[in-house]
N, C-alpha and C positions, 0 to 999 in steps of 0.2 A: 439518430446517434448523438444529438443535443439533449435531446430528454434519457436516451442510459448512460451519456457522465452525469448528468444532474442526479438521477436516479443511486448511481452507485458511490458520489458522491456524500449525497446524504446518508445512504444507509452506511456506509463506512464510516462517518462521522459519527452518527449514533452509534454503530456496533463498539465502535474506537473508546466514546463516552461510559456506556456501559461495562464494557471489559477495563477498565481503567482506574472504574470504583471499583468494582471487583479485586481488582488487583494491589489495589491500595487497601483493601481492607479483611475480605474474607480469602483471599490468596496468601497472603502472607501467616497465616496459620498450617498451609499445603503444602507452598513449598519451598525451598532453600535459600536463601539470600541472589544464590547464582543463578538459578532458574528464574524465580524473578526478578530478576533485572532482564533477562533474554525477554520473559514476557513483556515486559513495558518498552522493551526499545521496538517488540511489533506493535502496542497500542503507537509509540508515539510517531511511527513511519505510517501506519495506519492514519493515523489522524493527519498527520501534512499532506499527505497523500490526499486525504477525503477535501481540505481545504484546498488544493490544486484544481483537483477533480471541477469543485466547484466555480472554482475562477474560470475555467478555462471551459466549461459548459455558458456558462454567461459569455464569455468574450469571443467564442471563436464560433464560424459560422459550422466548420467541419463540411465542407466542401471540396475542401484537400484532401489526396492520400494522405500528404507529412500531418493537416489534423487529426484523421481520423489514425491512424500508428500512434500518434502521439498519446488519443486517449485508450486503446485498446492497453498499449503497449501498459500503462500506470494502471487501468482499471488490473488488467492482467496481472501484472506482477506484485503490486500492495495487495493482492487476495495470497496468492503464492508464497512470498517472503511473508505474511504475517500469520497465516496460518499455520504456515509450518512451525515459525517460530512455537506459536498457543499451542503445538500438541508437543513438539519435542522440549515444551517448558512442563507440561504435566505428564511425559512418557515412565518419568522415575514412577514420582507419584501413584499411576495406572498400574505401576508395575507392566509396561508393556516395552516391548523394542521397538521402538519408533526409528532408529537411524535410519532409516532408508527414506525418510521424509531428509535426511541433511544437507542432501545433495538440491531439494524444492525449494530452498532458501536461498542462495545464489545462481538461481535459476529466474527466482521473482523477482530478484534486485538486479538480473542483469536488463529482463522486460522494461522494471523502473526507468535504467538506464535509455536501452531501448524509445524508451516513452519521451524523456527529458530530451537526447539527441534529435529526435522526432519534432517535434517543440522549436530546440534552437533552430534547425536546418529551415524551418517555418520563418520562425522571425527573420531569419537573415536572406530568404527570399527577398524581405519587402522591400518596395524600392527608395523605400526614405531613410533605411534601418541605416546609411553611415552618414546622416545630411549634421 
């Protein structure tokens, strides 16, 4: 599990830098300001969670269920959240109706919240948390 978290952290970091560069340059010509802002939100959340996954991958042992749920929640949530935003941002440009992806974004956000909540409970279960 540790390796999976680290691999996804690196993959999400890599792709967020690439997509961020395209968003700052090439996509400005293709997307409206509103769609580009939405796209950039997906990139930001992807990078934030890439960094979080790298930190978690190095800091946790992933021996408890809370650690594993935290990792999977952030991995799945980031994918669903950011990728759905990317596709929705381009739906107008591609002239394709992707409105069915609208509910996927909050589902991804919910998975991220679950991951962070599991992480919180994992830390609260620590014996020296209140010292």
